[in-house]
N, C-alpha and C positions, 0 to 999 in steps of 0.2 A: 634369171637372167642366160643369155649364153655364152656358146667359148671361146668368142673374141672378149666380151665385159668379161669377164671369169678371168681371162686370162691380165685382161688391164688392169683389174681390181687386185692381181696378186702381184702387179710391178709396178703397182704405181710409185714407186721412187726413179723408176725409167720414163717418165713419160716425155721427155724430150726424143730421149732414141727410138719409140716408141713410135712418135708423130713422125719425127725426121723420116725413120725407113719405110715404113708406111708409103711417104708423100718421097720418096727415091721409087718405091718397087710403082708405087700409080704412073709418076712419071713416062716410068720407063713403055706401062706397059700403053699407057694415052698421053702425049708428050703436051699434045692440044688444051685438053680438057683438064689434064688433074691441079690438083688445088693441093699450094705448095706452101711450107711450112719457111712461119713470119714472125716477124718480128715478137718481142716479148709483150704482155697484156696490159702494166704500167704504160710500157713507149706508145703504141697505139691509143692509147685515155691520154693520153698525154698530147700527144704531138699528131693524130688521129693516121686513121689508116692508107696503107700507098697511094692510092688516089686521091684523098682529099691535100698530101701533102705532095701530090705532081700541079692539082692547084691551084695549092698555097704558091708553090715555086713557079707556075705560070704567072700570078699575079702579081710575085714579087719583082720578074724579070720587065715585066712591063713597066710598072712604078719603076724601078731602074732606069728603063729606056725614057721612059717621059719626065723623066730630074734630068735626066741628062741633054734631052733635048730642048729642056728650063734653064738649063745651065749656059748652053750653046746662044739662046734666046738674048736672055740676060749679058753674056758678053759682048752680039751685035750689038746693042742697045747702046751701053756704058762706053765702045767703042764710037759712035758717035756722038757723045757726050763728052769726051774726052776725060773721064770721068776715073783715074788711072787708083786710087783708090781702091773704087769699086773694083777697076779690073785686076788689083792683087789679089782682093779676094778671093772670088771667081779663078783666076788661073791658082791660087794658092787648093781652092775646091776642086778644080780638073786634075793638078797633080797629085789628091787625096783618091779622086774617081780612081784615076791612073793604076797608081798604086794596089788598090783591092783589087781590081780587074786584073790583076799580073803576080798576087799574090804576092806582093811586097808588102801590105800592109799586114 
């Protein structure tokens, strides 16, 4: 066991602090290549790492845009058919989408 391993073994109650400080010093020395301290393991196991979450976010954003486009297509269709009942539902959904996007919901 080298000196660093021995130090860590003696200070197990400070794992978080040791990791943050090592990360801070590494970022100072190598701002491009340094690894950083991230979320706890349970969070990563449940939701995935940063890149997985970014991929999921990108997919969700694309699905959101497709949903809005499909809703617009439905609106145009029901406007041509003069089906006011369906148009009311579509306008309610559009209102809900607007509230979600502005944070009102």
